[in-house]
C-alpha positions in Angstrom: 139.8 88.1 49.0 139.6 90.2 53.2 136.3 91.0 53.9 135.6 95.0 54.1 135.0 96.4 57.8 131.3 97.0 58.2 131.0 100.6 59.8 127.6 102.6 61.3 127.5 106.1 61.8 126.0 107.5 64.6 124.7 110.9 63.5 124.0 112.4 60.7 125.2 116.3 61.1 127.4 119.0 59.6 130.4 116.9 61.2 129.6 113.1 59.4 130.3 115.3 55.7 133.8 114.8 57.0 133.8 111.6 58.9 132.2 110.0 55.4 134.6 111.5 53.1 137.1 110.0 54.7 135.9 106.7 55.5 135.1 106.6 51.6 138.5 107.3 51.2 139.4 103.8 52.6 139.2 100.3 50.5 139.0 98.2 53.2 136.1 99.7 54.8 131.8 99.5 54.1 129.1 101.8 55.3 126.9 100.1 56.1 124.3 102.1 58.2 123.6 105.5 59.7 121.6 107.0 62.4 120.0 109.8 63.6 117.2 110.6 66.2 115.6 112.6 63.3 114.6 109.6 60.2 114.5 112.6 57.7 118.2 113.9 58.5 119.7 110.2 58.3 117.7 109.0 54.9 118.7 112.3 53.2 122.4 111.9 54.3 122.3 107.9 53.3 121.0 109.3 49.8 123.8 111.5 49.7 126.6 109.0 50.6 125.1 105.8 49.6 124.7 104.4 52.2 121.9 101.8 52.2 120.1 101.2 55.3 118.9 104.8 58.2 117.7 104.7 61.4 116.3 106.9 63.6 117.0 103.8 66.7 120.4 103.4 67.9 120.3 99.9 69.2 118.1 98.7 66.6 120.3 99.8 63.8 123.3 98.1 66.3 121.0 94.5 66.6 120.5 94.6 62.8 123.3 95.7 61.1 126.2 93.9 63.6 129.0 96.8 62.5 132.6 95.9 62.9 132.9 99.5 64.1 130.8 102.5 65.0 131.8 105.9 64.6 130.5 108.4 66.9 129.7 111.5 65.1 126.9 113.1 68.0 127.4 115.5 70.3 130.5 115.3 72.7 128.6 114.9 75.6 126.6 112.1 74.1 129.8 110.2 73.2 129.8 107.9 76.2 126.1 106.8 76.3 126.6 106.0 72.5 129.9 103.7 73.3 128.1 102.2 76.1 125.5 100.8 73.3 127.6 99.8 71.0 130.3 98.0 73.7 126.9 96.2 75.0 125.7 94.9 71.4 129.4 93.9 70.8 128.9 91.3 73.8 
């Protein structure tokens, strides 16, 4: 049996609802964690979608969860920074 792709989500704002609905529509994906600088927002979205872990520290999430993919759903101006963090953890 093929393992599911492990995905972490960066961001817990309004747009993540749409991202998560799309991810949950795919059978080969498992959402392993969600990050938001405001932990309460991450916890609320995690509870809403049954995501097992929530973080307020992005590097910690990447180090502990080691996702196969990161869905960057934060403000556009932060995308580059988050992509760099993910790339650094993938090495």
